[in-house]
C-alpha positions as CSV (number, residue, x, y, z in Angstrom):
1,M,25.3,-4.1,-3.0
2,F,28.5,-5.7,-4.3
3,Q,27.0,-7.2,-7.5
4,P,29.0,-7.7,-10.6
5,N,27.4,-4.8,-12.4
6,L,27.7,-2.5,-9.3
7,L,29.6,0.2,-11.3
8,E,28.1,-0.5,-14.8
9,G,27.6,2.7,-16.6
10,Q,30.1,4.7,-14.5
11,R,33.0,6.2,-16.3
12,I,35.9,6.6,-13.8
13,L,39.1,8.5,-14.2
14,V,42.0,7.4,-11.9
15,T,45.0,9.6,-11.7
16,G,48.2,7.8,-11.1
17,G,46.3,4.7,-12.3
18,G,49.2,2.9,-13.9
19,S,50.7,1.4,-10.9
20,G,50.4,0.8,-7.1
21,L,47.2,1.7,-5.3
22,G,45.8,3.5,-8.3
23,F,46.1,0.4,-10.5
24,A,44.6,-1.8,-7.6
25,M,41.6,0.6,-7.5
26,A,41.2,0.7,-11.3
27,S,41.2,-3.1,-11.4
28,A,38.4,-3.3,-8.8
29,F,36.3,-0.6,-10.6
30,A,36.7,-2.5,-13.9
31,N,35.8,-5.9,-12.3
32,F,32.5,-4.3,-11.1
33,G,31.7,-3.0,-14.6
34,A,33.1,0.5,-14.8
35,S,34.4,2.1,-17.9
36,L,38.0,3.3,-17.1
37,C,40.3,6.1,-18.0
38,L,43.8,6.1,-16.7
39,M,45.9,9.2,-16.3
40,G,49.6,9.4,-15.5
41,R,52.9,10.9,-16.8
42,R,54.4,7.8,-18.4
43,Q,52.6,6.6,-21.6
44,Q,54.3,3.2,-21.5
45,K,53.3,2.5,-17.9
46,L,49.7,3.4,-18.7
47,E,49.6,1.1,-21.8
48,E,51.1,-1.8,-19.7
49,A,48.4,-1.2,-17.1
50,A,45.5,-0.9,-19.6
51,A,46.6,-4.2,-21.2
52,Q,45.9,-6.0,-17.9
53,L,42.4,-4.5,-17.4
54,P,39.2,-5.9,-18.9
55,G,37.3,-4.0,-21.5
56,S,38.3,-0.8,-23.3
57,V,40.4,1.6,-21.3
58,Q,41.2,5.1,-22.3
59,I,44.7,6.3,-21.3
60,V,45.7,9.9,-21.2
61,S,49.4,10.9,-20.6
62,C,49.4,14.1,-18.5
63,D,51.4,15.8,-15.9
64,I,48.8,17.2,-13.5
65,R,51.2,19.8,-12.2
66,D,50.6,21.6,-15.5
67,A,47.2,23.4,-15.4
68,E,47.0,23.9,-19.1
69,A,47.8,20.2,-19.8
70,V,45.1,19.2,-17.4
71,E,42.5,21.2,-19.2
72,K,43.6,19.7,-22.5
73,A,43.5,16.2,-21.1
74,L,40.0,16.8,-19.7
75,D,38.8,18.1,-23.1
76,Q,40.2,14.9,-24.7
77,I,38.4,12.8,-22.1
78,W,35.1,14.6,-22.6
79,Q,35.3,14.3,-26.3
80,D,35.1,10.5,-25.9
81,S,32.5,10.6,-23.1
82,P,31.8,12.6,-19.9
83,L,33.2,11.3,-16.6
84,D,31.0,10.2,-13.7
85,V,33.8,9.8,-11.2
86,L,37.2,11.3,-10.5
87,V,39.7,9.4,-8.3
88,N,42.5,11.6,-7.2
89,N,45.3,9.2,-6.6
90,A,48.4,10.8,-8.1
91,A,50.9,11.9,-5.5
92,G,54.6,12.4,-4.8
93,N,56.5,12.1,-1.5
94,F,59.9,11.3,-0.1
95,A,61.3,11.3,3.5
96,A,63.9,14.0,4.5
97,P,64.7,16.4,7.4
98,S,62.6,19.5,6.8
99,E,65.5,21.8,7.3
100,S,67.2,20.1,4.3
101,L,64.3,20.8,1.9
102,S,64.9,23.3,-0.9
103,H,62.0,25.3,-2.4
104,R,62.2,23.0,-5.5
105,A,61.7,19.9,-3.2
106,V,58.6,21.6,-1.6
107,D,57.3,22.6,-5.0
108,A,57.8,19.1,-6.5
109,V,55.6,17.6,-3.9
110,L,52.9,20.2,-3.5
111,G,52.7,20.6,-7.4
112,T,51.3,17.1,-7.7
113,V,49.6,16.5,-4.3
114,L,47.9,19.8,-3.9
115,H,48.0,21.9,-7.0
116,G,47.5,19.1,-9.5
117,T,44.6,17.6,-7.4
118,A,43.0,21.0,-7.3
119,Y,43.4,21.6,-11.1
120,I,41.8,18.4,-12.1
121,T,39.1,18.5,-9.5
122,L,38.0,22.0,-10.5
123,G,38.3,21.1,-14.1
124,C,35.9,18.1,-13.7
125,G,33.7,20.2,-11.5
126,R,33.3,23.0,-14.0
127,R,32.4,20.5,-16.7
128,W,29.8,18.7,-14.5
129,L,28.2,22.0,-13.4
130,A,28.1,23.4,-16.9
131,Q,26.3,20.3,-18.2
132,G,24.0,19.9,-15.2
133,R,25.5,16.4,-14.6
134,P,26.1,14.7,-11.3
135,G,29.7,14.2,-10.3
136,N,31.7,12.1,-7.7
137,V,35.2,12.8,-6.4
138,L,37.2,10.4,-4.3
139,S,40.7,11.7,-3.1
140,I,43.3,9.5,-1.6
141,V,44.9,11.5,1.3
142,T,46.7,10.2,4.4
143,T,46.3,9.8,8.1
144,Y,48.8,12.4,8.9
145,A,46.8,15.1,6.9
146,S,45.1,15.8,10.2
147,T,47.9,15.2,12.6
148,G,51.0,16.3,10.6
149,S,54.1,14.2,10.6
150,G,57.8,14.9,10.7
151,W,60.1,14.1,7.8
152,V,57.4,14.4,5.2
153,L,56.4,18.0,5.6
154,P,55.4,18.9,2.0
155,S,53.2,15.8,1.7
156,A,51.5,16.6,5.1
157,M,50.9,20.2,3.9
158,G,49.6,19.0,0.5
159,K,47.3,16.3,1.8
160,A,45.9,18.6,4.5
161,G,45.0,21.0,1.7
162,V,43.2,18.1,-0.2
163,V,41.2,17.3,2.9
164,A,40.2,21.0,3.2
165,M,39.3,21.1,-0.5
166,T,37.2,17.9,-0.1
167,R,35.2,19.3,2.9
168,S,34.8,22.7,1.3
169,L,33.5,21.6,-2.1
170,A,31.3,18.9,-0.5
171,V,29.4,21.8,1.0
172,E,29.6,24.2,-1.9
173,W,28.8,21.5,-4.6
174,G,26.7,19.0,-2.8
175,G,23.4,20.7,-3.5
176,R,24.3,20.8,-7.2
177,G,24.8,17.0,-7.5
178,I,28.5,16.7,-6.9
179,R,29.8,14.8,-3.8
180,L,33.4,14.6,-2.6
181,N,34.9,12.1,-0.1
182,A,38.4,10.9,0.8
183,I,40.3,7.8,2.0
184,A,43.1,8.3,4.5
185,P,45.2,5.1,4.2
186,G,47.9,4.1,6.7
187,P,50.8,1.9,5.7
188,F,50.2,0.2,2.2
189,P,53.8,-0.5,0.9
190,T,54.1,-0.1,-2.8
191,E,57.1,-0.4,-5.2
192,G,58.8,3.0,-5.6
193,A,57.0,4.8,-2.9
194,T,58.3,2.5,-0.2
195,E,61.9,3.0,-1.3
196,R,61.6,6.8,-1.0
197,L,59.9,6.6,2.4
198,A,61.8,3.7,4.0
199,P,65.1,3.4,2.3
200,D,66.4,1.0,5.1
201,P,64.4,-2.3,5.0
202,R,64.6,-2.5,8.8
203,L,62.3,0.6,9.0
204,L,59.5,-1.5,7.4
205,E,59.6,-3.9,10.3
206,V,59.4,-1.0,12.7
207,M,56.3,0.3,10.8
208,R,54.7,-3.1,10.8
209,K,55.2,-3.7,14.5
210,Q,53.7,-0.4,15.5
211,N,50.4,-1.2,13.8
212,P,47.8,-2.7,16.2
213,L,47.0,-5.4,13.6
214,Q,50.7,-6.1,13.3
215,R,50.6,-6.0,9.5
216,F,50.5,-3.7,6.4
217,G,47.3,-3.0,4.5
218,D,46.5,-5.1,1.3
219,P,45.9,-2.9,-1.7
220,A,42.7,-5.0,-2.4
221,E,41.4,-3.8,1.0
222,L,41.7,-0.2,-0.1
223,A,40.3,-1.0,-3.5
224,N,37.2,-2.6,-1.9
225,L,36.6,0.6,0.3
226,A,37.1,2.8,-2.9
227,V,34.5,0.7,-4.7
228,F,32.0,1.2,-1.9
229,M,32.6,5.0,-1.7
230,V,32.2,5.7,-5.4
231,A,29.2,3.5,-5.8
232,P,25.9,5.2,-6.6
233,Q,24.2,3.2,-3.8
234,N,26.5,5.2,-1.4
235,S,25.3,8.5,-2.6
236,Y,24.4,10.0,0.8
237,M,28.1,10.0,2.0
238,N,29.6,13.5,1.3
239,G,32.5,15.4,2.7
240,E,33.9,12.4,4.7
241,V,37.4,11.2,5.2
242,V,37.5,7.5,6.0
243,T,40.7,6.2,7.8
244,L,41.9,2.8,6.7
245,D,45.1,2.2,8.7
246,G,44.5,-0.8,11.1
247,G,44.2,1.7,14.0
248,E,47.8,2.9,13.5
249,W,47.2,6.7,14.2
250,L,45.2,5.7,17.2
251,Q,48.2,3.7,18.5
252,G,50.2,6.9,18.4
253,A,47.4,9.1,19.9
254,G,46.8,7.4,23.2
255,E,49.2,8.6,26.0
256,F,49.5,5.1,27.5
257,N,49.5,3.0,24.4
258,F,53.3,2.3,25.0
259,L,52.1,-0.3,27.6
260,R,51.5,-2.6,24.7
261,A,55.1,-3.5,25.1
262,L,54.5,-5.4,28.3
263,S,54.1,-9.1,28.2
264,L,51.4,-11.1,30.0
265,E,54.2,-11.9,32.7
266,D,54.9,-8.2,33.1
267,W,51.2,-7.5,33.8
268,Q,51.1,-10.3,36.3
269,K,54.1,-9.0,38.1
270,A,52.5,-5.4,38.1
271,A,49.3,-6.9,39.6
272,S,51.2,-8.7,42.3
273,A,53.1,-5.4,43.2
274,R,49.7,-3.5,43.4
275,K,48.3,-6.2,45.7
276,A,51.3,-6.0,48.0
């Protein structure tokens, strides 16, 4: 399946594609022959990213929190050529005690994570349906979209909404040629986001150690999964949320998973005590 021309003929829009995981996915898509469009708020960042990618890359500066701006941006993209795939990657998040959040803080995160994602997904969907074209949407959510998480309340609320959107539209639009799926990544530290979520470097080590694989994810690993999920050869997958976290959320789900702290010597002592 992973041939060099796997995504040839596919025009893919990546929101938040100028850096981090968005850029990693865009690079992978380009390497498999896709035609790219990058969207973000900072024009310079987009230009720098496009210069590192092969082929011709369309860049569109847009704040997806602005519904009218999203419509204008999509009109601009469609004038060049219709999209085949939308990757909802743009997000915003920071860690804080929930009782300290102002309504502006909540709106700042939900505006991008939930509202902006909905605006651009519905905008692409309307255009695909009007033209009778197939469409494909991949959204980047998070493992705590289904469990919730303290200290990142607006993000948890917004990502849960994106999961609901993905599953709802997968049913509503699936029979009309549009499929929607999502990836729920665990810890993939990136510049900027990591500083907002783990301001103390010691917290990163705590995060790493609590993962069953004892490491963070590599952006290339997420990009590989994204390539598989948007590829035409994977066209029967619809409405799925694929977790990619090294088993981290399972580590917190099992009641007795705390026993991993025991050494081999501790287990041997416990076995001797049972026999006695």
